[in-house]
N, C-alpha and C positions, 0 to 999 in steps of 0.2 A: 458513440461519442466517448470522449475521454472522461475518466473518473474525475469528479469535482474534488479539488483540494485547495487548501490555503497554505501559505507559508507564514509561520509566525513563531515568535520566540516568547516563552513564558518566563516571567520574572516574578519573584516573590517580593512584595512590598511589606516587609516585616512589621513596620510601624503601624500600618493600616490593616494588616491581616487580609489584604485583597490580592487579587491576581491581575497583573497588568499584561496585556497582550498587544503586540504590534503585528499587523497582518496585511498581506496583499492577496486578494482572492484570484483564483484562476479556474480554468475549466474544472492536480495530482502527485606497515613498518612501525615504528615507534610513534612518530608524530601522528600519522593517520589513524593508527589504532587507538591512541589516546583520545583523539578528537571524536572518533566514532563512538567510543564507549561513553564519553561525557555527554554526547548528544543523545544517545539512545537510552541512557540509564542502564546499559547492559551489565550483567554480572561477569560475563566472559568476553574476551576480545575476539575480534574477527579472526586473528591469527590462530586462536584456540580452535575455532570451528574449522577454519581452512586446513589445519593440520590433519584433519580426518579425511580430507578429500583427495583421492588419487586419480590419475588418468584411467578412464574406462576404455580398455582395448577395443571393444566393439564400436564405441563411438568414434574413437581415434581413426579406426579403419575406414570410416565413412567420410573423412575429411578430403576435400579436393587436394591434389598434390601441391598446387601452388601455395595454398594456405598453410599446409603442413610444413612446407619448406620455409615460408616466411616466419612462421612461429608466432604470429600475432594477428588478432582481429580487433576491430574497433566497434565500440558501442556508443551510440548517440543518445543523449538524454538532456532535457532541460533541467539543469541542476538548481532549481529554486523551490522544490516542493518536499520539505521534510514531512514524514520520516522516510520517504521512498527514494528520493534523489535530490541531493543538495550539496552545498559546499561546507566544509568544516570551518572552524573559527579563523583559520589562516586564509580563508577566502580563495583557496586554490585546490585543496584536496577533496576529490569527490567522495562522498559517503552516502549511506542510506541503504535501505533494503534492496532496491533494484541494482544499486552499484555492487553490493555484496553478492547478489545472485549472479550477476554478469561475471564477476571474477571467479566464482566457484564453477561456473560453466566452463570458463577458460581452463581451470585446473582439470576438469573432467576430460577436456580435449587436449591437454598438454600444451596449451597456448597461453600467451600473455594477452590480456584484454586491456586495450587502451580506451579510457572513457573520455568522450568528447562532449563538451558543454555546448549544446545546440538549442536555439530557441525552438519552442514547440512547433511553430508553423514551418520550420525548415527541416524537421526530422525526416518526414516521409520523402520530400524532394531530394534530400541529401542521400538517402538510401537508394532511391531510384537512379540517381546520378552516379552511384558507385563510390561515393565519398566515405560511407560508413557501411559496415557489414550487417549490423542489426541494431534494434532499439529495445530497451526494457523501460517502458514509460507508462505502465498501467493503461495500455491501449485496448479498448474494446474491439473485438473482431467483428466489425460491421460488414454487411455485404459490399459497401462502397470501398472499404479498405482492402477487402479480400480480392477486389478486382486488380489491385496494384501491388499487393504484398502477399507473401507467405507468412502465416502466423502460427505461433506455438504457444498454447495455453500454459499458464504457470501459477496462477493465483486467483482467488476470489476476493475482489476488493470489498464489496458489501457495505451494509449499513449497520450501525451498532448504537447501543444506548450507554451513555456515561452518566454516573451518579456520584454523589458524595462518597468518599472512602468509607467502607463498611456497609454500604447499601442499606441505610437506615429504614427505607420504606419497603425493602424486600422485593424490588422490581425485577422483572425479566421480560424479554421479548418473546419468550417461549410459552407464556400463559396470559391470563387476563389481568395480571397484577398492575399494569399501567392504566387500566380503565379508570377514569375519573381523576387521574393524576395530572399535575401541571408539567407538561413536557414541551420543551422548546424544539422547534423545527425551523429550518432556514427558508426564507421567502423564495419561492420558485423552485425549491429542491424536489427531488423525487419523493423524499420523506414526507414533505407537506402535501404535494399534489396527488401522489399515488398510494403511498403506504398507510398514512394515518387514516384516510377514508375507509380502507379495508379493515384496519384494526378496529375502527369505530363500529363497523358492521358486526364484527365478532363480539365486541363488548355488548352491543345492544341485544344480540342473539343470546348472550349469556345473562341477560337481565342486569347488566352493569351500565354505569354512566359512560358516555364516550370520553375519550381522552380530552383533557382540558388543554388544547393546543395553544402554544404561545409562539406566534410567528415573528421571528427576528431577522435582522439583516445579515448577521454573520455569526460564526461559531464563537469567536472570542468574546463577543458581548453576551452570548448565552452562557458561556462558562463563568464569566464574572457574576452573572445572576445566580448561577448554581452555587457558587461559593458563598454568596450572600443569602442562600437558602430561600430565594424567591421562586425557585424552580425545584421540581423533584428529579428531573433528568433532562438530558439533551440527546436528541435522536438525529444523527447525522452520519456522514461518511466515516467508515471505520478508521481510515488512515489519519484523518484529522484528530479524532478522539483518542486514538492510540498514542499519538504524539503527546497530547495533554496528560494522559495517564502516566506516561513514562517520565515526563518532565516534572510532574507534581503529584507523585503517588500519595502524599499526605493529604491531598485535596480531592483527587479524582480516582474513580475506579471504573475501568471499562468492563462491561458485562459480556458474558458469553452465554449462549450462542448469538451470532449475528441474526439479523432479521431474515427470515426465510420467505422469499418472494413466492407468490402463488404461481406465477408464470415466468419463464426465463431464468437467467442467472446473472451473476456479477463477475463472471470469469473475464480476466484480462490476459493479453497475449504478447509475446515478443513479436516484433515485425522484422521481416527480411525482404530483400528484393524478390519480386515474383519469379518463381522457378529457380531460386538460388541454389547453387550447388552445395551450399553450406546447410541447407534446411534439414536434411536427414541426419547429419552429424549433430547439429545443435538440438534437434528433437531427442535423439538418443541420449545426449548428455543431460538434457533436462529430466528425462524420466529416470536416468541413473541417479541424478541428484535427489529427486523426490523419494527414491527408494532408500536413501541414506538418512541418517539422523541429522546431517548438516542442514537439510532443507528446513525442517521444523525448528531447529535451533536458531537458524538465521531469522526466520519469521518472528520467533519469540523474542529475540534480542531487540527487535524494533517494536514490540507490542502488537504484532500483526498475526499472531498464531491462529486466530479464529478463521483466517482466510485460507488456510492450507487446503490443498486438494491432493488427491492421490494419483491421478492419472493425467498425463499431458497428452494433448491432441495436436497433431499437425494439420493446419487448415490452409486451404489454398484453392 
């Protein structure tokens, strides 16, 4: 399944000292650079990172002749999910982590990447029909998807804990410090249904009280309660929480490491047409990007550095 995400914009209501959030829930050059930096809270521009990335001859050699001649590939994404894929304030410039990664992969291949705004339900059919070359949309490589797609792993989406800036309670997902603490989880989420019960078992085994779980309907409501100090933390998808921490660093702090699942992982993958001639070149470009500083820098720009992986796999 696709990683659960929300799109929302955080605004500070200075007179009230509260956080106001507008949300829609789902399953994830000069003007564009400025928009990207403003959106991400990044210290350096995308152009600064991209300047480090040069074509990788080994990856370029793997390109099909027709693509190399065309000099361009297309990436399909539903551009409604900050901070991974969304539109800048001009409502037309694609920005976000997945957009940046796609463009950097293009640079590794010496190609221009054209980002197409495609609704989630139409991404895979569009790739199958040959309208788009690949997608970077936080897509989990399920057996069903691997029947129709080649997939290239590139990031661990994961679950994280966000707290008030300064982490006054000294919380971490790496130990039993959240035992007995008031932690919000979203109704029906993996955090509520799968992870908190396992954490509670560890708490009880350590002679601690179980987590005081507060089940809420959405992340924005949980963050509002965190600011009001009615919660000690919020446990949810890393991408949602990273966006909050980037937008409101004076209010929120995203803790590292992410939650470590006892079984399985949170790896997401690019998707290409099954048996695509582009797969080997894109996989080589991805690994080359991971081996450079630009990969981690790009993650960090969007507050997603905790999800970095070191090795890309081509699945199919």
